[in-house]
FIBA-952408 format. One line per field, with one value per residue (C-alpha): x, y, z. Coordinates in nm, 2 decimals. Layout:
BEGIN
east	[X,...]
north	[Y,...]
up	[Z,...]
***
This chain:
BEGIN
east	[-2.92,-3.00,-3.34,-3.20,-2.99,-3.31,-3.46,-3.49,-3.49,-3.12,-2.87,-2.59,-2.34,-2.40,-2.13,-2.25,-2.01,-2.05,-2.12,-1.84,-1.58,-1.72,-1.72,-1.38,-1.21,-1.36,-1.28,-0.92,-0.89,-1.02,-0.78,-0.48,-0.57,-0.60,-0.27,-0.07,-0.22,-0.36,-0.26,0.10,0.40,0.68,1.00,1.21,1.07,0.85,0.54,0.19,0.05,-0.15,0.16,0.37,0.11,0.07,0.45,0.47,0.17,0.34,0.66,0.47,0.32,0.68,0.62,0.98,1.10,1.23,0.93,0.59,0.29,-0.02,-0.37,-0.41,-0.74,-0.54,-0.29,-0.55,-0.75,-0.46,-0.37,-0.72,-0.77,-0.44,-0.32,-0.54,-0.91,-1.04,-1.21,-1.04,-1.11,-0.89,-0.62,-0.62,-0.62,-0.31,-0.14,-0.22,-0.07,0.26,0.27,0.21,0.54,0.37,0.26,0.55,0.91,1.04,0.75,0.74,0.49,0.54,0.20,0.08,-0.24,-0.42,-0.30,-0.44,-0.27,-0.17,-0.50,-0.67,-0.83,-0.88,-0.70,-0.89,-1.06,-0.83,-0.95,-0.80,-0.46,-0.15,0.14,0.47,0.73,1.00,1.37,1.30,1.04,1.28,1.54,1.28,1.23,1.59,1.69,1.34,1.44,1.74,1.56,1.62,1.28,1.02,0.71,0.36,0.05,-0.19,-0.54,-0.68,-0.37,-0.32,-0.01,0.26,0.35,0.65,0.62,0.84,1.04,1.43,1.45,1.79,1.73,1.53,1.20,1.01,1.19,1.25,0.89,0.73,0.39,0.07,-0.22,-0.48,-0.52,-0.73,-0.60,-0.28,-0.17,0.14,0.27,0.62,0.75,0.96,1.34,1.63,1.78,2.14,2.11,1.96,2.23,2.50,2.34,2.33,2.70,2.77,2.57,2.76,3.09,2.97,2.70,2.67,2.62,2.40,2.07,2.19,2.48,2.25,2.12,2.45,2.35,1.97,1.89,1.52,1.25,1.27,0.92,0.83,0.67,0.97,0.89,1.09,1.12,1.13,1.14,1.43,1.70,1.65,1.29,1.38,1.64,1.38,1.13,1.38,1.50,1.15,0.97,0.70,0.70,0.61,0.77,0.66,0.66,0.62,0.57,0.86,0.82,1.01,0.94,0.90,0.96,0.73,0.71,0.68,0.80,0.52,0.58,0.41,0.49,0.54,0.48,0.67,0.64,0.35,0.36,0.33,-0.03,-0.19,-0.42,-0.34,-0.70,-0.81,-0.52,-0.63,-0.98,-0.86,-0.66,-0.95,-1.16,-0.89,-0.92,-1.30,-1.33,-1.05,-0.85,-0.54,-0.65,-0.31,-0.36,-0.55,-0.56,-0.46,-0.40,-0.31,-0.08,0.04,0.11,0.34,0.52,0.35,0.31,0.07,0.07,-0.01,-0.08,-0.05,-0.30,-0.02,0.34,0.43,0.35,0.65,0.66,0.78,0.49,0.24,0.37,0.38,0.01,-0.07,0.13,-0.09,-0.42,-0.38,-0.22,0.09,0.23,0.13,0.25,0.34,0.31,0.57,0.46,0.71,0.48,0.59,0.59,0.92,0.99,0.64,0.47,0.52,0.39,0.64,0.71,1.07,1.34,1.53,1.82,1.60,1.43,1.77,1.90,1.60,1.67,2.04,1.97,1.73,1.98,2.23,1.97,1.90,2.27,2.32,2.02,2.12,2.48,2.36,2.13,2.42,2.64,2.38,2.36,2.74,2.76,2.50,2.68,3.02,2.87,2.75,3.09,3.28,3.06,3.11,3.49,3.48,3.29,3.55,3.84,3.67,3.49,3.52,3.38,3.09,3.01,3.02,2.78,2.54,2.55,2.52,2.37,2.00,1.99,2.28,2.20,2.22,2.53,2.70,2.62,2.75,3.07,3.39,3.57,3.86,4.07,4.17,4.00,4.24,4.48,4.22,4.15,4.47,4.53,4.26,4.19,3.83,3.63,3.36,3.01,2.98,3.08,3.32,3.58,3.59,3.92,3.76,3.66,3.28,3.04,2.86,2.56,2.22,2.26,2.59,2.47,2.16,2.39,2.61,2.31,2.18,2.51,2.51,2.74,2.89,3.02,3.25,3.55,3.87,3.78,3.47,3.67,3.89,3.59,3.44,3.76,3.78,3.42,3.48,3.78,3.59,3.30,3.54,3.70,3.36,3.25,3.56,3.47,3.11,3.24,3.46,3.17,2.94,3.20,3.29,3.05,3.30,3.30,2.92,2.89,3.16,2.95,2.63,2.82,2.93,2.58,2.45,2.71,2.61,2.25,2.34,2.53,2.22,1.96,2.15,2.21,2.25,1.92,1.62,1.47,1.74,1.86,1.72,1.40,1.31,1.54,1.57,1.53,1.47,1.12,1.17,0.93,0.69,0.57,0.21,0.23,-0.07,-0.27,-0.25,0.13,0.10,-0.16,-0.09,-0.24,-0.50,-0.80,-1.14,-1.51,-1.72,-2.08,-2.34,-2.70,-3.02,-3.04,-2.69,-2.49,-2.14,-1.87,-1.56,-1.51,-1.16,-1.06,-1.24,-1.54,-1.80,-2.03,-2.33,-2.27,-2.56,-2.47,-2.65,-2.82,-3.04,-3.41,-3.59,-3.26,-3.09,-2.80,-2.76,-2.39,-2.12,-1.79,-1.43,-1.17,-0.84,-0.75,-0.55,-0.85,-1.05,-1.42,-1.65,-2.00,-2.25,-2.56,-2.89,-2.81,-2.54,-2.25,-1.96,-1.81,-1.47,-1.39,-1.08,-1.14,-0.90,-1.13,-1.44,-1.56,-1.48,-1.71,-1.77,-2.08,-2.34,-2.11,-2.18,-2.41,-2.23,-2.37,-2.13,-1.84,-1.95,-2.20,-2.46,-2.80,-3.08,-3.30,-3.03,-3.01,-2.70,-2.68,-2.37,-2.04,-1.74,-1.37,-1.18,-0.97,-0.76,-0.79,-1.13,-1.44,-1.79,-2.13,-2.35,-2.72,-3.02,-3.38,-3.46,-3.25,-2.94,-2.59,-2.23,-1.90,-1.67,-1.31,-1.31,-1.02,-1.24,-1.50,-1.26,-1.36,-1.11,-1.37,-1.66,-1.91,-1.82,-1.80,-2.09,-2.06,-2.41,-2.62,-2.98,-3.27,-3.62,-3.75,-3.47,-3.23,-2.91,-3.02,-2.72,-2.35,-2.18,-1.82,-1.76,-1.68,-1.73,-1.81,-2.19,-2.45,-2.78,-3.06,-3.41,-3.69,-3.97,-4.18,-3.98,-3.83,-3.47,-3.21,-2.86,-2.62,-2.24,-2.04,-1.85,-2.18,-2.16,-1.93,-1.66,-1.70,-1.59,-1.92,-2.25,-2.60,-2.50,-2.67,-3.00,-2.96,-3.32,-3.63,-3.95,-4.31,-4.39,-4.18,-3.80,-3.49,-3.50,-3.15,-2.84,-2.53,-2.24,-2.17,-1.96,-2.16,-1.98,-2.08,-2.44,-2.67,-2.70,-2.92,-3.02,-3.37,-3.57,-3.45,-3.08,-3.01,-2.82,-3.00,-2.82,-2.94,-2.67,-2.63,-2.78,-3.09,-2.96,-2.95,-3.33,-3.26,-2.95,-3.01,-2.88,-2.85,-3.16,-3.40,-3.71,-3.60,-3.81,-3.99,-3.76,-3.68,-3.88,-3.78,-3.65,-3.69,-4.01,-3.81,-3.65,-3.30,-3.01,-2.85]
north	[3.30,3.04,3.09,3.04,3.36,3.56,3.40,3.68,3.42,3.34,3.55,3.64,3.64,3.27,3.05,2.74,2.44,2.06,1.90,1.65,1.93,2.13,1.84,1.73,2.07,2.12,1.77,1.81,2.13,1.96,1.67,1.90,2.09,1.76,1.63,1.95,2.11,1.84,1.47,1.45,1.57,1.78,1.59,1.89,1.93,1.62,1.82,1.86,2.22,2.17,2.06,2.34,2.60,2.47,2.50,2.84,2.96,2.83,3.01,3.34,3.27,3.23,2.88,2.78,2.45,2.63,2.86,2.83,2.63,2.78,2.65,2.42,2.60,2.92,2.75,2.58,2.90,3.11,2.85,2.84,3.21,3.31,3.03,2.72,2.80,2.45,2.29,2.35,1.99,1.87,2.11,2.00,1.63,1.70,1.89,1.62,1.35,1.55,1.53,1.15,0.97,0.64,0.78,1.01,0.89,1.24,1.45,1.80,1.92,1.90,1.84,1.90,1.71,1.42,1.38,1.03,0.69,0.38,0.21,0.43,0.68,1.03,1.34,1.57,1.87,2.15,2.38,2.13,2.08,2.30,2.27,2.42,2.32,2.07,2.12,1.89,2.14,2.43,2.25,2.25,2.63,2.72,2.99,3.11,3.47,3.45,3.44,3.06,2.99,3.17,3.31,3.34,3.54,3.35,3.27,3.62,3.82,3.97,3.78,3.57,3.20,3.00,2.78,2.52,2.51,2.51,2.17,2.08,1.71,1.48,1.49,1.31,0.99,1.06,1.09,0.93,1.03,0.88,1.02,0.95,1.19,1.16,0.87,0.84,0.78,0.78,0.58,0.63,0.47,0.66,0.61,0.68,1.03,0.92,0.65,0.90,1.15,0.88,0.80,1.17,1.21,0.91,1.06,1.39,1.20,0.96,1.12,0.82,0.57,0.27,0.22,-0.10,0.07,0.30,-0.01,-0.03,0.30,0.26,-0.10,-0.03,0.17,0.26,0.26,0.47,0.16,-0.06,-0.42,-0.65,-0.63,-0.98,-0.88,-1.03,-0.78,-0.83,-0.73,-0.42,-0.33,-0.37,-0.16,0.12,0.10,0.12,0.33,0.06,-0.25,-0.37,-0.46,-0.74,-0.61,-0.83,-0.76,-0.81,-1.08,-1.30,-1.60,-1.55,-1.87,-1.95,-2.21,-2.59,-2.56,-2.33,-2.02,-1.73,-1.50,-1.13,-0.89,-0.57,-0.39,-0.41,-0.32,0.04,0.18,-0.11,0.00,-0.21,-0.23,-0.36,-0.61,-0.74,-0.78,-0.97,-1.20,-1.26,-1.34,-1.59,-1.76,-1.77,-1.90,-2.16,-2.05,-2.10,-2.37,-2.38,-2.02,-2.02,-1.65,-1.30,-1.02,-0.66,-0.55,-0.24,0.08,0.33,0.05,-0.22,-0.56,-0.81,-1.16,-1.46,-1.79,-2.12,-2.40,-2.64,-2.60,-2.86,-2.61,-2.47,-2.09,-2.04,-2.25,-2.06,-1.72,-1.84,-1.93,-1.59,-1.40,-1.56,-1.50,-1.16,-0.82,-0.92,-0.93,-0.67,-0.57,-0.20,-0.09,0.15,0.39,0.68,0.91,1.27,1.62,1.70,2.08,2.11,2.07,1.74,1.41,1.13,0.78,0.81,0.57,0.62,0.77,1.02,1.14,1.19,1.36,1.60,1.69,1.75,1.97,2.16,2.20,2.34,2.59,2.69,2.73,2.96,3.17,3.21,3.29,3.55,3.70,3.71,3.88,4.15,4.20,4.22,4.47,4.69,4.68,4.75,5.05,5.17,5.10,5.29,5.59,5.57,5.54,5.85,6.03,5.93,6.04,6.37,6.41,6.79,6.86,6.62,6.79,7.13,7.01,6.86,7.17,7.45,7.31,7.32,6.99,6.79,6.47,6.65,6.83,6.51,6.36,6.68,6.71,6.59,6.38,6.29,5.98,6.05,5.74,5.52,5.51,5.32,5.04,4.85,4.83,4.56,4.44,4.55,4.77,4.95,4.95,5.31,5.62,5.71,5.48,5.66,5.82,6.17,6.16,6.19,6.24,5.99,5.79,5.84,5.51,5.63,5.97,5.83,5.60,5.89,6.10,5.81,5.75,5.81,6.06,5.79,5.62,5.91,5.76,5.60,5.25,5.26,5.35,5.05,4.82,4.95,4.87,4.53,4.45,4.57,4.34,4.05,4.11,4.16,3.82,3.66,3.81,3.68,3.33,3.37,3.47,3.17,2.95,3.09,3.05,2.68,2.39,2.18,2.42,2.42,2.05,2.05,2.31,2.10,1.79,1.98,2.10,1.74,1.61,1.88,1.77,1.40,1.50,1.68,1.42,1.10,0.83,1.09,1.25,1.12,0.85,0.89,0.52,0.27,0.11,-0.14,-0.44,-0.70,-1.08,-1.36,-1.49,-1.85,-2.08,-2.23,-2.57,-2.66,-2.88,-3.10,-2.97,-3.31,-3.28,-2.96,-3.07,-3.29,-3.63,-3.71,-3.94,-3.78,-3.88,-3.68,-3.62,-3.47,-3.42,-3.45,-3.07,-3.05,-2.94,-3.09,-3.13,-3.33,-3.52,-3.59,-3.96,-4.26,-4.30,-4.58,-4.51,-4.64,-4.40,-4.16,-3.79,-3.46,-3.27,-2.97,-3.00,-3.17,-3.28,-3.62,-3.82,-3.86,-3.94,-4.06,-4.21,-4.23,-4.01,-3.83,-3.46,-3.50,-3.64,-3.46,-3.51,-3.53,-3.40,-3.51,-3.30,-3.38,-3.11,-3.34,-3.13,-3.26,-3.03,-3.08,-3.00,-3.04,-3.25,-3.02,-2.72,-2.88,-2.72,-2.90,-3.14,-2.94,-2.77,-2.87,-2.78,-2.55,-2.57,-2.75,-2.49,-2.24,-2.45,-2.49,-2.32,-2.59,-2.44,-2.46,-2.66,-2.93,-3.22,-3.39,-3.73,-3.86,-3.76,-3.97,-3.97,-3.91,-4.20,-4.14,-4.39,-4.51,-4.50,-4.40,-4.50,-4.20,-4.21,-3.98,-4.03,-4.07,-4.39,-4.25,-4.29,-4.37,-4.45,-4.15,-4.16,-4.01,-3.78,-3.62,-3.50,-3.31,-2.94,-2.66,-2.39,-2.35,-2.37,-2.73,-2.93,-3.04,-3.41,-3.55,-3.33,-3.31,-3.10,-3.01,-3.24,-3.50,-3.51,-3.71,-4.01,-4.25,-4.20,-4.53,-4.65,-4.92,-5.26,-5.57,-5.66,-5.60,-5.33,-5.39,-5.14,-5.12,-4.89,-4.73,-5.01,-5.26,-5.43,-5.53,-5.55,-5.68,-5.63,-5.64,-5.34,-5.31,-5.21,-4.87,-4.61,-4.43,-4.05,-3.73,-3.55,-3.59,-3.73,-4.09,-4.38,-4.56,-4.81,-4.94,-4.90,-4.77,-4.72,-4.52,-4.38,-4.37,-4.50,-4.58,-4.72,-4.87,-5.05,-5.26,-5.62,-5.92,-6.18,-6.47,-6.34,-6.27,-5.98,-5.88,-5.64,-5.57,-5.65,-5.44,-5.66,-5.58,-5.92,-5.96,-6.15,-6.27,-6.41,-6.62,-6.78,-6.96,-6.81,-6.46,-6.54,-6.47,-6.09,-6.07,-5.91,-5.65,-5.29,-5.08,-5.38,-5.35,-5.62,-5.85,-5.80,-5.79,-6.12,-6.22,-6.02,-5.72,-5.40,-5.21,-4.88,-5.02,-4.96,-5.21,-5.08]
up	[-4.74,-4.47,-4.31,-3.97,-4.01,-4.03,-3.71,-3.45,-3.17,-3.24,-3.05,-3.29,-2.99,-2.94,-3.08,-3.26,-3.27,-3.29,-2.95,-3.01,-3.04,-2.76,-2.51,-2.64,-2.59,-2.24,-2.12,-2.25,-2.06,-1.74,-1.80,-1.84,-1.53,-1.33,-1.46,-1.42,-1.12,-0.90,-0.94,-1.07,-0.87,-1.01,-1.07,-0.94,-0.59,-0.57,-0.46,-0.59,-0.60,-0.28,-0.08,-0.23,-0.14,0.21,0.28,0.12,0.33,0.64,0.55,0.51,0.86,0.99,1.12,1.13,1.28,1.59,1.63,1.78,1.66,1.49,1.46,1.16,1.08,1.03,0.81,0.59,0.58,0.46,0.20,0.07,0.07,-0.08,-0.30,-0.32,-0.39,-0.31,0.00,0.33,0.43,0.13,0.23,0.59,0.49,0.27,0.55,0.80,0.58,0.57,0.95,0.97,1.03,0.92,0.59,0.50,0.52,0.61,0.76,0.63,0.89,1.27,1.41,1.77,1.86,1.71,1.35,1.30,1.36,1.18,1.28,1.02,1.27,1.12,1.25,1.48,1.34,1.23,1.51,1.77,1.61,1.56,1.33,1.21,0.95,1.00,0.91,0.61,0.48,0.54,0.33,0.05,0.08,0.12,-0.13,-0.21,-0.13,-0.36,-0.70,-0.71,-0.88,-1.08,-0.92,-1.08,-0.98,-0.75,-0.86,-0.81,-0.90,-0.55,-0.45,-0.61,-0.54,-0.64,-0.95,-0.78,-0.46,-0.47,-0.30,-0.16,-0.17,-0.42,-0.23,-0.51,-0.43,-0.06,0.03,-0.27,-0.42,-0.54,-0.75,-1.01,-1.29,-1.61,-1.82,-1.61,-1.25,-1.05,-0.75,-0.62,-0.30,-0.05,-0.03,0.20,0.16,0.23,-0.05,-0.29,-0.24,-0.28,-0.62,-0.71,-0.63,-0.85,-1.13,-1.10,-1.11,-1.39,-1.59,-1.82,-1.54,-1.62,-1.45,-1.29,-1.13,-0.93,-0.75,-0.57,-0.40,-0.40,-0.34,-0.31,-0.14,0.23,0.37,0.69,0.84,0.78,0.67,0.45,0.07,-0.08,-0.45,-0.65,-0.73,-1.11,-1.08,-0.88,-1.14,-1.42,-1.24,-1.18,-1.54,-1.70,-1.43,-1.39,-1.17,-0.82,-0.49,-0.26,0.09,0.40,0.77,1.00,1.26,1.50,1.72,2.09,2.30,2.59,2.86,2.80,2.44,2.33,2.12,1.95,1.66,1.73,1.43,1.49,1.15,0.90,0.53,0.41,0.38,0.56,0.84,1.15,1.26,0.92,0.93,1.27,1.14,0.84,1.05,1.28,0.97,0.85,1.19,1.18,0.83,0.89,0.59,0.80,1.05,1.22,1.35,1.68,1.79,1.71,1.97,1.92,2.21,2.04,2.23,2.06,1.89,1.69,1.86,1.71,1.87,1.66,1.85,1.67,1.73,1.81,1.91,1.65,1.37,1.18,1.22,0.86,0.73,0.94,0.82,0.46,0.48,0.64,0.37,0.11,0.29,0.45,0.41,0.60,0.25,-0.01,-0.35,-0.39,-0.75,-0.90,-1.17,-1.19,-1.39,-1.31,-1.46,-1.62,-1.59,-1.44,-1.77,-1.95,-1.79,-1.85,-1.71,-1.60,-1.49,-1.17,-1.35,-1.54,-1.21,-1.04,-1.36,-1.36,-0.99,-1.05,-1.36,-1.14,-0.87,-1.12,-1.24,-0.88,-0.81,-1.12,-1.03,-0.67,-0.76,-1.01,-0.75,-0.50,-0.75,-0.81,-0.43,-0.41,-0.70,-0.53,-0.20,-0.36,-0.53,-0.19,-0.03,-0.30,-0.23,0.15,0.10,-0.12,0.16,0.42,0.20,0.13,0.46,0.50,0.15,0.21,0.54,0.37,0.10,0.35,0.57,0.31,-0.01,-0.06,-0.25,-0.10,-0.29,-0.63,-0.52,-0.42,-0.76,-0.94,-0.75,-0.92,-0.67,-0.89,-0.82,-0.47,-0.34,-0.53,-0.24,-0.04,-0.29,-0.21,-0.59,-0.63,-0.98,-0.99,-1.22,-1.02,-1.17,-1.04,-1.24,-0.96,-1.11,-1.44,-1.56,-1.57,-1.20,-1.22,-0.94,-0.72,-0.83,-0.67,-0.48,-0.33,-0.25,-0.07,0.13,0.23,0.34,0.55,0.72,1.10,1.27,1.49,1.17,1.10,1.26,1.13,1.25,1.04,0.73,0.78,0.82,0.49,0.31,0.47,0.37,0.02,-0.01,0.11,-0.13,-0.42,-0.33,-0.31,-0.64,-0.81,-0.68,-0.81,-1.15,-1.17,-1.06,-1.33,-1.59,-1.51,-1.53,-1.33,-1.04,-1.05,-1.02,-0.74,-0.55,-0.60,-0.48,-0.17,-0.10,-0.13,0.11,0.36,0.32,0.37,0.69,0.82,0.73,0.71,0.97,1.25,1.18,1.38,1.17,0.90,0.92,0.67,0.81,0.54,0.49,0.22,0.22,-0.02,-0.05,0.06,-0.12,0.13,0.00,0.05,0.36,0.44,0.74,0.89,0.91,1.11,1.36,1.67,1.61,1.89,1.90,1.90,1.88,1.63,1.73,1.51,1.62,1.42,1.41,1.27,1.58,1.56,1.82,1.89,2.22,2.34,2.30,2.16,2.38,2.38,2.08,2.28,2.56,2.63,2.55,2.62,2.34,2.32,2.40,2.11,1.96,1.95,1.81,1.43,1.36,1.61,1.51,1.60,1.42,1.48,1.48,1.16,0.97,0.71,0.72,0.42,0.46,0.19,0.14,-0.03,-0.29,-0.43,-0.30,-0.08,0.19,0.35,0.72,0.93,1.24,1.42,1.37,1.53,1.85,2.18,2.35,2.67,2.53,2.27,1.98,1.69,1.39,1.11,0.87,1.03,0.93,0.56,0.34,0.34,0.24,0.49,0.26,0.21,0.45,0.58,0.42,0.58,0.74,0.65,0.75,0.43,0.32,0.00,-0.28,-0.15,-0.38,-0.31,-0.45,-0.50,-0.61,-0.63,-0.54,-0.91,-0.92,-1.10,-0.97,-1.04,-0.87,-0.77,-0.64,-0.29,-0.38,-0.64,-0.39,-0.16,-0.16,-0.11,-0.02,0.21,-0.07,-0.13,-0.45,-0.68,-0.75,-0.81,-1.04,-0.92,-1.05,-0.93,-0.66,-0.71,-0.42,-0.34,-0.15,-0.11,-0.03,0.06,0.06,-0.21,-0.07,-0.28,-0.64,-0.67,-0.61,-0.43,-0.49,-0.33,-0.44,-0.26,-0.41,-0.20,-0.51,-0.48,-0.76,-0.75,-1.04,-1.09,-0.98,-1.31,-1.48,-1.30,-1.45,-1.26,-1.29,-1.12,-1.16,-1.33,-1.32,-1.34,-1.51,-1.43,-1.14,-1.12,-1.33,-1.15,-1.26,-0.95,-0.67,-0.67,-0.51,-0.14,-0.06,-0.22,-0.10,-0.23,-0.14,-0.22,-0.40,-0.24,0.11,0.02,0.09,0.46,0.65,1.01,1.13,1.38,1.66,1.58,1.43,1.10,0.83,0.52,0.18,0.02,-0.31,-0.49,-0.32,-0.39,-0.77,-0.77,-0.74,-0.96,-1.30,-1.54,-1.43,-1.48,-1.44,-1.22,-0.97,-0.75,-0.42,-0.12,0.07,0.37,0.68,0.49,0.70,0.65,0.61,0.29,0.43,0.41,0.73]
***
């Protein structure tokens, strides 16, 4: 025997099992609970348990669409106390979403008060708002009292709740659903009810219809916020066929013409589930970061309707090009994912196609029809039994009165009495077999139900007219019962009845219903080619000014470069040159990176400008080496303080982002020192030791990025400056007096040598700062 079995510290009631199995079983239980009872909707009524319980609780509170409102706190409290033992905040949030016409295509809750808005503001507290059901919610509950669905005990067994609602329209696709379970998720867009019902009618008529055929009735989702779907039809068909895919959804916009040829873009509908306030913030960030430099301003002029105003920087901009850039850089275009993962029969999670979801709804409607018809037949049979007893009483009124007056137990006496077949004369020879014993050949007594009905009959009913009404009612019920028998015996009649119900629903909630018309339209996504910014900006002359502290601005026109300008205290001029608004500017930093700016985005010249470091991500420790107007096909000489350098094509240094582009690799204390346009056939280098070296330009490699090769050899110090020249014109520099000095050949041959040589002392008169310019 195991020693542990004799250990008195071990409780024999404790169950020992491997941790792996224990955790696995418990996590599986949690996962199944999340999948079936929280996250995934039922394919039959399209609801999750929390939504189903909210609607059922509102029905028990008699909050009909035409009745009064009730505090939301009472509704969520009753739902939590009776059916949904979870947080009341979660219940109220779910109820509030059912009332938001921008979140739900067909709201199921009619809210009174602040239930949130499209800006993303939260609803008011539940104690401040009131709610009731809408007619759409009542359509989901229609037939609940007619044994249309099964009921189950609530969480504590005190009450019963419906397992599913007898939905009269495909709510799963009409309002959509989204949820994240354990290991699976669902995301279903909303659709138009009229289109869904047309597809259902087609499926009833043609059960073997192909998935692609359904697109003739359901072209795509219909979002509550409108917008334009730009997804190709073949992609939509594939998504509906497989149950997985996505839809590209764009905002709806138009051009509003203003005076003097100017215009602005008005956005009237935004994509589904995009918060308008966040969208405005994103567009403002796009303007600030110059991601879309042709956009000048964004204004939100929305009231009850959405109106967002987008102002272009120039009237020459093409509106389609501007919107194309905004679609790529903001939430004016989103991609809505489709994942039709639903619970089939409320139990099995399955990714379904559009046809399978509609088929599940139609099969459920047939089940509801059969159950309601059966329930109605039972009611008719019960009423016919009562009517037969009442008719017997009228035909034998005197005997009935005697029994009631003189018998001690009139109910038992009525049941014992043999009434014979006298009542046959009042049946109008109907071909009907009564479920009561009265119709037997031997003429038996009344049933307890019939006797009870006779005893409960009022004296004022003892008149000839009442007898005629009973016979008429019995005839009508027998006719209705015959129709129900035919319905239950014929599958064709059942589908005809379902089709008629669907047509009535379409008439109620179709185009004539408030908000029933389609809101989302379709369009082709026209390909917007990448147009150069220069082609979209009005070409105007400017003068770019950058101070010693890095404040940059653009003055209108080409001014005199020697003109005195105002700067901040302690600041002064550093770079000043002529350019045009269509130019791109290259900023070279001492960290070896090149940054690109658009001249059109520079601040105006009325003030002192803005720090250049706000335009690009130039580190504080890095200095500005130079600012150049970008000229395609030009080449640059770049060199570091260590004396390494190379030639780089100017097109290779253009950066697409604010962080710039690394061109010259530098480490430690080494910094970029020289950035010069290449002109000529030779390179001149001067070190901090004042030695000058001239060598042929073709000895320098042309690279896109790197450390480069050695330009000049040094014992101490490093590179001071470098430039390019034409040997036939000589080496020139400017002396402190502003005069140009030139050393020509053959005198210049004294400094010409191979690359990486030490060089010779600078010529007489060379500037003391060791700079060529």
